[in-house]
C-alpha positions in Angstrom: 6.9 24.1 -17.4 8.5 25.5 -20.6 9.3 23.4 -23.5 11.6 23.9 -26.6 11.4 22.2 -29.9 15.0 21.6 -31.0 15.6 21.0 -34.8 18.6 22.5 -36.8 18.7 22.4 -40.6 22.4 23.0 -40.3 24.6 20.9 -38.1 28.1 22.4 -38.5 29.5 24.6 -35.8 32.2 27.3 -36.7 33.6 30.4 -35.1 34.8 31.7 -31.7 32.8 32.2 -28.5 33.4 32.9 -24.9 31.4 31.0 -22.3 29.9 32.5 -19.1 32.2 32.8 -15.9 33.0 29.7 -14.0 30.1 28.8 -11.7 32.4 27.4 -8.8 34.6 30.4 -8.9 31.7 32.9 -9.0 30.0 31.3 -5.9 33.4 31.5 -4.0 34.3 35.0 -5.1 31.0 36.4 -3.6 31.4 34.3 -0.4 35.0 35.2 0.3 34.3 38.9 -0.7 31.6 39.0 1.9 33.8 37.5 4.6 36.7 40.0 3.6 37.1 43.6 5.1 36.9 46.2 2.3 35.9 46.2 -1.3 35.8 43.3 -3.7 35.1 43.6 -7.4 34.2 40.5 -9.4 34.3 40.7 -13.3 32.9 38.1 -15.7 30.5 36.9 -12.7 28.2 34.1 -13.7 24.8 35.8 -13.3 22.9 32.4 -13.3 20.3 31.3 -10.7 22.6 29.4 -8.5 25.2 32.2 -8.0 22.4 34.7 -7.5 21.3 32.5 -4.6 24.7 32.9 -3.0 24.4 36.8 -3.5 21.0 36.7 -1.9 22.2 34.8 1.2 25.0 37.1 2.0 22.6 40.2 1.4 20.4 38.5 4.0 23.3 38.7 6.5 23.6 42.5 5.8 26.4 42.6 3.3 26.4 45.3 0.7 26.4 43.7 -2.7 25.6 45.4 -6.0 25.5 43.7 -9.5 25.8 45.5 -12.8 25.2 42.8 -15.4 28.3 40.5 -15.0 30.2 42.6 -12.6 29.6 42.5 -8.9 30.8 45.0 -6.2 31.0 44.0 -2.6 31.6 46.3 0.4 31.9 44.4 3.6 32.9 45.1 7.2 34.3 41.4 7.2 33.4 38.5 9.4 32.4 40.5 12.3 30.1 42.5 10.2 27.8 39.7 9.3 24.4 39.8 11.0 21.8 37.2 11.9 19.2 37.1 9.2 15.5 38.0 10.1 14.0 35.4 7.6 15.2 31.7 6.6 17.6 31.9 3.6 16.4 30.6 0.4 19.2 28.6 -1.5 17.1 27.9 -4.6 18.8 24.9 -6.4 22.2 25.6 -5.4 24.2 22.7 -3.8 27.3 24.6 -3.8 25.8 27.5 -1.9 24.1 25.1 0.6 27.3 23.0 1.5 29.8 25.9 1.6 27.5 28.2 3.3 26.8 25.7 6.1 30.4 25.6 6.8 30.7 29.4 7.1 27.6 29.6 9.3 28.9 27.0 11.6 31.6 29.4 12.7 29.3 32.4 13.3 27.6 33.0 16.7 24.0 33.1 15.3 21.0 31.0 14.4 20.3 30.4 10.6 17.6 28.5 8.8 18.3 27.2 5.3 15.8 25.9 2.6 15.8 25.2 -1.1 13.7 24.1 -3.9 12.3 20.5 -4.3 15.5 19.2 -6.1 17.9 20.7 -3.4 15.7 19.4 -0.6 16.6 15.9 -1.7 20.4 16.2 -1.8 22.4 15.0 1.2 23.8 17.6 3.5 24.9 15.1 6.3 28.3 14.8 4.4 29.0 18.3 5.6 26.9 18.5 8.7 28.7 15.5 10.2 32.3 16.9 10.3 31.0 20.1 11.3 29.2 18.5 14.4 32.6 17.0 15.2 33.9 20.6 15.3 31.1 21.6 17.7 28.4 23.1 15.4 24.7 22.4 16.3 23.0 21.4 13.1 19.6 19.9 12.8 17.0 19.3 10.0 14.9 16.6 8.3 16.3 13.1 8.9 18.7 14.3 11.5 20.0 17.1 9.4 20.6 15.0 6.3 18.1 17.0 4.3 17.0 20.7 4.0 15.4 22.6 5.5 18.3 22.7 8.1 18.8 24.9 11.1 22.4 25.9 12.2 23.5 27.4 15.4 27.2 28.2 15.0 30.1 29.5 16.9 32.7 28.1 19.5 34.2 25.6 17.1 37.3 23.4 17.5 39.7 22.6 14.8 39.5 19.1 13.1 41.6 16.7 11.1 39.3 15.5 8.6 39.4 12.8 5.8 36.4 13.1 3.7 34.5 9.9 3.0 33.4 11.2 -0.5 35.3 12.8 -3.2 33.7 16.3 -2.9 35.3 19.8 -3.3 32.1 21.2 -1.7 32.6 19.0 1.6 36.4 19.9 1.6 35.5 23.6 1.1 32.7 23.6 3.7 35.2 22.3 6.5 38.0 24.7 5.4 35.5 27.7 5.7 34.6 26.5 9.1 38.2 26.2 9.9 38.8 29.8 8.8 36.5 30.9 11.6 38.0 28.6 14.2 41.0 29.2 16.5 43.8 26.6 15.5 44.7 24.7 12.5 42.1 22.6 10.6 43.3 19.9 8.1 41.5 18.3 5.3 43.3 15.3 3.6 41.6 13.8 0.6 42.2 10.4 -1.0 42.0 12.1 -4.6 42.5 15.8 -5.1 39.4 17.6 -5.9 38.9 21.0 -7.6 41.0 23.5 -5.7 39.3 26.9 -6.4 38.7 27.4 -2.6 42.4 27.1 -1.8 43.5 29.3 -4.7 41.1 32.1 -3.9 41.5 32.1 -0.1 45.1 32.8 -0.8 44.3 35.7 -2.9 42.2 37.1 -0.1 45.0 36.7 2.5 44.0 33.5 4.3 46.7 31.4 6.1 46.4 28.3 4.1 48.9 25.7 2.8 48.6 22.9 0.3 50.8 19.8 0.3 49.6 17.1 -2.2 46.1 16.2 -1.1 46.4 17.7 2.3 45.2 21.2 3.1 45.8 23.2 6.2 44.1 26.4 7.3 45.0 28.4 10.4 41.8 30.2 11.7 40.9 33.8 12.8 42.9 35.4 10.0 41.1 38.4 8.6 40.6 38.4 4.8 41.1 41.5 2.8 38.9 42.5 -0.2 40.5 42.3 -3.7 39.6 42.0 -7.3 38.7 38.8 -8.9 38.4 38.0 -12.6 36.3 35.0 -13.3 37.5 32.7 -16.1 35.1 31.2 -18.5 33.6 27.9 -17.1 35.2 24.7 -18.7 32.1 22.7 -17.6 30.0 24.9 -19.8 32.5 24.9 -22.6 32.5 21.1 -22.5 29.2 21.0 -24.3 30.5 23.0 -27.3 33.7 21.1 -27.3 31.8 17.8 -27.7 29.3 19.4 -30.1 32.2 20.4 -32.4 33.8 17.0 -32.1 30.7 15.1 -33.2 29.3 17.3 -36.0 30.9 16.9 -39.5 32.9 19.9 -40.7 32.9 21.8 -37.3 35.8 23.9 -36.1 35.5 26.2 -33.1 37.5 28.0 -30.6 36.3 28.8 -27.1 38.3 31.7 -25.6 39.4 32.7 -22.1 38.4 29.4 -20.5 39.7 28.3 -17.0 42.3 25.7 -17.2 42.7 24.7 -13.6 44.4 21.3 -13.6 41.7 20.0 -11.2 39.0 20.8 -13.9 40.6 19.9 -17.1 39.8 16.2 -17.0 37.4 16.9 -20.1 40.4 17.8 -22.1 42.2 14.7 -21.1 39.1 12.5 -22.0 38.7 14.2 -25.3 42.3 13.5 -26.2 42.1 9.8 -24.8 39.0 9.4 -27.1 40.9 10.7 -30.2 39.2 14.2 -30.6 41.3 16.8 -32.3 41.8 19.4 -29.7 44.3 22.1 -29.0 44.8 24.2 -25.9 46.9 27.4 -25.6 47.4 28.7 -22.0 47.6 32.4 -22.1 47.9 34.0 -18.5 47.3 33.2 -14.8 44.9 35.3 -12.7 44.4 34.5 -8.8 46.2 31.2 -9.2 43.7 30.1 -12.0 45.3 29.6 -15.5 43.2 30.8 -18.4 43.5 30.0 -22.2 41.8 29.1 -25.4 40.6 25.7 -26.7 40.1 24.7 -30.3 38.2 21.6 -31.4 37.7 20.1 -34.8 35.2 17.5 -35.9 36.8 14.0 -35.3 36.0 10.3 -35.4 36.2 9.5 -31.6 37.0 6.1 -30.2 35.7 4.3 -27.0 37.6 4.5 -23.7 37.4 3.2 -20.2 37.0 6.2 -17.9 37.6 5.5 -14.2 39.6 6.2 -11.1 41.3 9.6 -10.2 40.0 11.3 -13.3 36.4 11.1 -12.3 36.4 14.0 -9.7 37.8 16.2 -12.6 35.1 15.4 -14.9 32.1 14.8 -12.6 29.9 17.7 -14.2 31.0 16.7 -17.7 30.0 13.1 -17.6 26.5 13.6 -19.2 28.1 15.3 -22.4 30.9 12.6 -22.4 28.2 9.9 -22.5 26.8 11.6 -25.5 30.2 11.7 -27.2 30.4 8.0 -26.4 27.4 7.2 -28.5 29.4 8.3 -31.5 32.6 6.8 -30.7 34.0 3.5 -32.2 33.5 0.7 -29.7 32.2 0.5 -26.2 32.8 3.1 -23.5 32.7 2.2 -19.9 32.4 4.9 -17.1 33.1 3.6 -13.6 33.7 5.2 -10.0 31.2 7.8 -10.7 28.6 7.0 -8.0 28.6 10.7 -6.9 26.5 11.3 -10.0 23.6 10.0 -8.1 23.6 12.9 -5.7 23.6 15.7 -8.1 20.7 18.0 -9.2 19.1 14.7 -10.2 20.3 11.1 -10.2 22.6 11.8 -13.3 23.3 8.2 -14.0 19.6 7.4 -14.2 18.6 10.5 -16.1 21.5 10.2 -18.6 20.7 6.5 -19.3 17.0 7.3 -19.6 17.3 10.3 -21.8 19.8 8.8 -24.3 17.9 5.5 -24.4 14.9 7.5 -25.5 16.9 9.0 -28.3 18.1 5.6 -29.7 21.4 5.1 -27.7 22.3 1.7 -26.5 23.3 2.5 -22.8 23.2 0.6 -19.6 23.4 2.2 -16.2 25.6 0.6 -13.4 25.9 1.2 -9.7 28.7 3.7 -10.2 28.5 4.6 -13.9 27.4 3.4 -17.4 28.2 1.4 -20.4 27.7 3.0 -23.8 27.8 1.4 -27.3 29.3 3.5 -30.0 28.5 4.4 -33.6 24.8 4.8 -32.8 22.4 6.7 -34.9 20.2 8.9 -32.7 16.8 10.0 -33.3 14.2 12.6 -32.2 11.7 12.3 -29.3 10.2 13.9 -26.3 12.6 14.5 -23.4 12.9 16.3 -20.2 15.7 17.9 -18.4 14.5 16.6 -14.8 15.3 20.2 -13.8 19.0 19.5 -14.3 20.9 22.2 -16.3 23.5 19.7 -17.7 20.9 17.1 -18.7 19.1 20.0 -20.6 22.3 21.1 -22.4 23.2 17.5 -23.3 19.9 17.0 -24.9 20.3 20.3 -27.0 23.7 19.1 -28.3 22.1 15.6 -29.0 19.7 17.5 -31.4 22.5 18.2 -33.8 22.7 14.5 -34.4 19.2 13.9 -35.2 17.3 14.2 -38.6 14.0 14.7 -36.7 13.2 17.1 -33.8 13.7 16.7 -30.1 11.2 18.2 -27.7 12.9 19.3 -24.5 10.7 19.9 -21.6 11.8 22.4 -18.8 14.6 24.0 -20.8 14.5 27.0 -18.4 16.8 25.1 -16.0 19.8 25.7 -18.3 19.8 29.3 -17.1 21.2 28.0 -13.7 24.7 27.9 -15.2 24.5 29.1 -18.7 21.9 31.8 -19.5 22.9 32.4 -22.9 23.5 28.9 -24.0 21.0 28.8 -26.9 22.3 32.3 -28.2 25.9 30.9 -28.3 24.7 27.7 -29.9 22.8 29.5 -32.6 25.8 31.9 -33.2 28.1 29.0 -33.9 25.7 27.3 -36.2 24.9 30.5 -38.2 28.5 31.3 -39.1 
C-alpha cells in the first residue's frame, strides 16, 4: 500500500485548469458505443481505472475498442455482435460498470459471470438484480445475488413499470438498458430525479426514449447507431478544487469546460447557499450536456442544512462539502444521505473518522452528519479506505494544516482523477 506525505508551504491556489472527463459519461459512452452499430469516437475520455474496467468488459464480449490516451475508438457490429465471454469478467472497483452492465447482460441470450475487488464485492447488487428478475432474468450470486461474484443468464425479458426504492441513477440506468433489449415499453418512475446522462446519451445514439418529469420510457429492440461523443470535465472532480479555492486565503481559480448537467450541479447550489463566491458561465451544449467554466474565489462560508431533493445531485461531493463545513461559520447538518453508506466505502463513517482525526468536530448520523464550523485542523495519519473521494478530500484538507498529513493508499485517487496531484501542484505553484 502506497503512502504520500502531504505538506504545502504555500496554501494559495491561482490559475486555470481543466479536469478529466466525466466518469459517469465516460462509462456510458463506452457501453452505448459498444451496443451501437458502426463507429463511435469518444474524446476527453476518463482513462481512470473504473472506466478502463468498462472497456475491458466489452472487449471480453468481442467488441473492437482501441484507446489512444484520452480518445477511444469503438467499431461494433451492435447488440447482435456481442459474444459470450470465455472467462469471468473482472469489474475491478467499479460500481457503475457492475450495475449498468448487469442490466445489459440481462437482455443478452448468454451466460456471464462477474466479479470485482474486495470493496466492490461488499456493495449491494440486489437493488438492480431484483427488478431484472421481475423482467425474467436469471441472476444468482452470493447472498442470493446480493453480492458479487454474480452469474447472469439473460434473454427473453418482459417490460416492466418500475419505481426504484432507492435514489440511484445506476439502478435507473440498469433497468432502462435491460428495457432497450426487451420487446415493448419499459418505464422507470423516480421519486426524485437522479442524474440523467443515460437518457441524454441514449437519445444521441438513436434510442426510442422519452422523459416526462421523473418518468422515463424506453421502447426496446431499437438499433443504436455509432456517433461521436465529447466528454465534458467531471464536476465531481472539479468540486475538490472549487472547495480548495473557497477555503484557502487569497485563492482565485477557474476550471474550464466542466459538465453543467442540472442533475449534477448541486455542488454549485450548495456553495452558493454557503456563501462562497462562485461564478458559472455556460458556453455550449454537446449531446444534451451543457458545458462551461466555473470561477471561485476565497470566501468566508456559512453553515447550512443540506437535505431533501438536492442530495442525489451532490451524493459524490458530500465528502468535500463536509470539509468545507469545518471552515464555515456555524453548524452544518447533512440529512437524507444514507446512500453514502453503500459507496466504495461507508462514506459517512469514513468522512467522520477521517475529519475527526484531523481535529474536526463532526458526528455521524444514520443518514448524514453534523459538522461544527470554524475549526482549526491539524495533521495526522490518515487512510483513504480505498475510496478515491476520501483520498482527495484528505489532500485538500492538508491545505488547512500547519503540520503534515500522511495519506495511506493514495493510489486509489487514480480511479477517477489520475492527474489530481499534478493539477493541485500547478495551482499552488502559480
